[in-house]
N, C-alpha and C positions, 0 to 999 in steps of 0.2 A: 642396432638398430633394425627391426624386423621391418624388412621391406614387402614381406610375403603376403600382405594382405592387400588387395585390389582396393583403390579408391584413394589409399593414403598418399601416393605420389604422384606428381604431375605427370602427363606422358614424357617430358625431357626428363625428369629425373628419373622416371622407370627407364627409359633406352640407358641412361647412365648407368645404372645399378645394374641391369642386366648386362652389358659390356665389359663391367668392372669384375663379374664373376669367376673366380679363378678357375682353370682347366677346362672352360668350354672355348672350344676352337669357332673359329668363323661359320664352317660347314653345320655345326652344331646347331650354333645361335641362330642362323636363317632357318634352320628345319623346325627350330622351336617357334620363332615367330611367323612362319608360315602356317601352322599349325593352328596359331591362336588369331589370323588375320589381321595379322600386322599390330597386335596390342601388346606392347611388351609388360604392359600391368596384369594383365591374364596371364602371361606366362610365369609371372614372378607370383601369383598366388594360387598358380592350379596345383591341384594335388596329384599324387603319386599314382592313382588308377588312369588320370587323363593323360599323364606324362608317359606313361608304358603303352599306351595306345598310339602314340606317333610312329610312324613307318620307318625305320630306319636310323632311329635314334637309340642308340646304344646305353646301357646300362650305366656306364660309367659316368656318361654325361647328365643322365638324371640325378645321378648321386651327387655329381658337382654342381649341379644345379641348387638341388635340395640345401646341400651343405651351405653352399655359397651365398645364397639369396639371404639369408637369416644375420650374414655378417656384414654386407655390404652398407655403409652408409652414404647415401648420396650429398648430406650436407658435410660430409667430412672432406670429399673427393674435390666439392666446389670450394672449400675453403682451400683445400691444396692447389687446385687451378689459381685461384686469384690471387696466391701468395708468389706463383711463377708468370703471372700475366697472361693464362691461357682460358680459351672458354671451350667449351663440348658442343659440335655439332652434329645433331639426329639424323639419321637419314630423309624422315619428312623436312627436317629445316630446308630452307629457299638457301641457305648459303653451301650446302653440301654439294660436290663435283658431281654434275650430270653423266660424264662418262662413268664414272668408279660405280654409278648404281646400275650399271649394266653387266658388270663381269658376274661371274659363275656366285663367288661368295664374296658379295661386298661386307665391309666394316658396318657394324650398327651405326656408329658414329666415329667423329674423328676430333681428336683434342687438336685445338688451332691456337698456336702463338703467332700473330703478325695478321693484317688486314686484305693478303691477295684472295681474292675470290674466284679465281678460274675463268675470269670473262675474256682470257685469250686463248687462242690453240695451244696446246702443251706438246712437247718433245721431251723424251726422258734420257737422258746421258749418263751411261754405266760404264763400268770397267774393273779392273785390277786395283787393288788396293798396292801392290807391286810396282805401279807406273814407270815407264822408262821415261826420260825426259822427251823423248818423241810422242808419247802417248800422250801425258800431262799437257806440252803444249799444243797436241791434235784436240784434244777434249775442250781447251780452252779457247782454240779457234773458233772452233765448231758452236759452241755455247755462245761467244760474242757474238758472231755470225748471224745464228738467230735469233738472240736477243734483240739483236738492234732491230730487225723485221717486226718484232713484237710478238715473238712468239717466247712461253714460258720456259723454262728451264728445270726439269725435275731431277733430282737425284737423290742418293739416301746418305750423303753427308759423312760419309767415309773417308778415311785415308785414299790417296791416290787419283784417281780418274774422277771421281765423286767431285772430291775437293775443287780440283781443275775445273770442272766443268761449272759449280755455283760460282768460283771466282771469275772464270770467264764472262759469266752474264751480268755478274755485280760492276765488272771493271766497265761496262758499257752504258751502265745505268737501267739495265734489263730486269725482269721479273724472273726469280728464281724461287722455287720451293724444296725443301728438304724434307723427306720422309725418315722419319726414325724408327729404330728396332726398338727402343727404349720407351719408358715413362716419360713423358714432354718436359718434366722437370729435371731431366738428365740430359748431359751431354757427352756424347760417345761418338767418336774418341775426345778423351778430355780436351786434346791441344787444337781442337777443331772450336773451343769456346769463341772466341772471337768471332768465328765465321758465321758460328750458330746465331750471334747477336745481331751480324750484320744481317743477313738473311730475314729474320723476325723483322727487323725494321722497316724494311720495304718489300718483301714476299710474304712468306709464310713457312713454319714450321710445323709438321702434322704427324700425329701418332695415334692408332687407335688402341695403344694400352695404356690403362692406368696411371696415375701418378705414382712414381716408385718402381714401377716395373722394371727389373734391368734386363738387360740383353741375354741371350740364349740361343741354343740351336735350332729352336724353333722360331724364336721371335724374327730373325732376319728374313727368312725366305716369305714369311706373313707379311713383313713390311716390303719385300719386292712385288709383290700382287700389287700392292696399292701404287707403287712407283709406277708400274706399266699400267694400271687401271685408270690412272688419272691421264694417260696421252694417247695421242692419236697415233706416234710411232715413238719405236725404243731405237736408239744410237750404240750399240758397242764400238767401243774404241781400242781397248786392249783387252785381252782375257785369258787365261789359260783354257782347255778343255774342260775342265772343272771349275767352279766358284761359281759367288751369288752371281756375276751378272751372266752367266749363262743361264741359272734359272730363272732370271728377271726376262731373258729373251724367250725361253719357253713358255714361261706365263704370258707373254706376251701375244706370241702366236695363239696360245689357247683363246685367251680373250680378244682375238680377231684384230691384233693390233699389226701394224706395218713395222719389221722387225732389218734393221738396218745393220752395216757393221763395216767399219774402217780397215782396209789391208794392210799389213805389215811386214818387217822383214821375215822370212821363212827360217830364220836360225832362232827366232826367240821366241822363247814358251809363252810369251804374253800375246802374241800373236793367233797361236795356234787355235784358240777358240774363235776368234773374227775367220779365220780360214775356214774352221768347221760349220761355220753358220753361214756363210758365203755358198760353200757346196751343197748344203742343206736347203739353199732356195732364200738365204737373205738378200738384201739389195745389198748392193757393192755401191758406196758412197764416197766421193773424193771430195766435196765440196758443201755447204750449206743449200745452195741452189740445187743440186741434184736431190738432195733430201727433200727439199720444197716440189719440185716437179713431180717425184712421188707420191707427197700427198696429193698433189692437183691432181694425179691419175686416177689413184684408187680410193679418195676422198671427197675430192671438191674442196678441201680445205684452202687449199692456197689463196684462192680469191679472196678470202675473208682476212688472211695476213698482209696482202699486199696492200686491199683497200684501207685497211686501219693503221699500217705502218710505213709499210713500204712507198707507197704512192705521195702521201705525205711529205717523204722525207726526198722524194726526186723535185717535186714541186715548189719545196721550199727547204734547200739544203739547211742543215743547221750541225752543230756542234762539230763541225769540220777543223782541221789542224790548217795552219796556213799553209803548208805546203799541197793539202788535198783541194784547200779553196782555191790556189793559186793554177793546179792543174786542170780545176773544172772552169775557171774562168777561159782556159786556151780553148775550149769547146763551144765557147757563147758562137751564136750563129749557125750551130751544125757543123762543124767540121770533123772530118776523120781524120785522126792523127795516129802517128807510128810512136813509139817511145823515143825515137833519136827527136821527132819533131817537137814531141813535149818538152825534152830536155831543153832545146834550144830557145822555144818560147818562154820557158817559166824559167829558165837559169838555175835550174837544178841539176842536180847530179844524176847520173843515171841510178847509182842505188835509193836516193831519195824519191825518182819518178816511180821505180819500180815497187817501194813499198806505198807510196801515196795511191798507186792505180791500184792496188791489191784490197786495200781499204776503201777505197771508191767503187771497186766491184761488190765487195761485200755489202756495202751500203746502198747498194743498186743504183748509183748515180751514173756510173759508165759502162758498157759492156765491150767487151773483146769479141772482135768479128774473126772469122774464118784465115783469113791473111794475117793475123796478128796486130792489125791495129786496134784502135778503140774508138768509140763515138758514146756520145751522150745518151742517157736513155728518155732525155725530155727536152724540149727546148728550153734555152737558159737567155 
């Protein structure tokens, strides 16, 4: 199909076609679009003379556009999208994530599978594919705590830390978004097929790459800029000094996002990257609450989180285990109690009290005082 004639395509199909031209990276695509006042149809129909006059556009990009635009078939691409239950959201569309519009090289559009529309604040949780048990548990713990408070967890659906982060959000019924380094009709890594399906059911799978696009050494760094670009902050849980998580952290800094890191053991290579980030100025965090405090201080984001999710949970506790509900009842009337007093009143063991208190703190239903005692965050 010839897509090189302006007027033959709708604007949406023109964005889809331009985005699918092989060998055109986001920098070249954005320069092309800017040169033609944001009109993708004008780009697809432009002659060589006009293209050659675009500042800083390399000859290779011009050749790729001229060669590729004659081969792209938007109707075929939409059929492939329909087969896998995906849609394409172009940059002018209402569903395009607002934060992503403001990064230096935003994608022209996103393939989306799932209905999540970025109505909540988002935090990226990323790290090594070779996660330790500590790293995986920490990623899941942070993701669960943040998701309970209404934060959307974004990651790359890779092995290790990414997988743990997605699963942590899903475990508490939270929102999570996976960003792919392949076409949206491909599951990579293949062992995450079930996780892919679960995320698509309640959150969203995103990709900027056309259907059938395989993973390669360029697609993952491109994916990483979207992971960070969707979010107000990024949390690196475990990473060596080199790797995708460190690339994502660098991109987050360039995009003006808050970069946080979790410290680890000094004898673990998987903690070396986090320690380097902290030395270079990343925020050391040891709890979800510390990360939210950082967002509050730097972006004013925390009030929107607490009003939408945390506050309603405090006023109307829901989804509590029997142990949590029993402990919370001990605070009725405004008491200040320590762990031993709570164990005596609730008739729970010390380990049960400790576990339930931790979950109640995550849900922001109780707060620990400086003397080690606890109080409820609202009148019960």
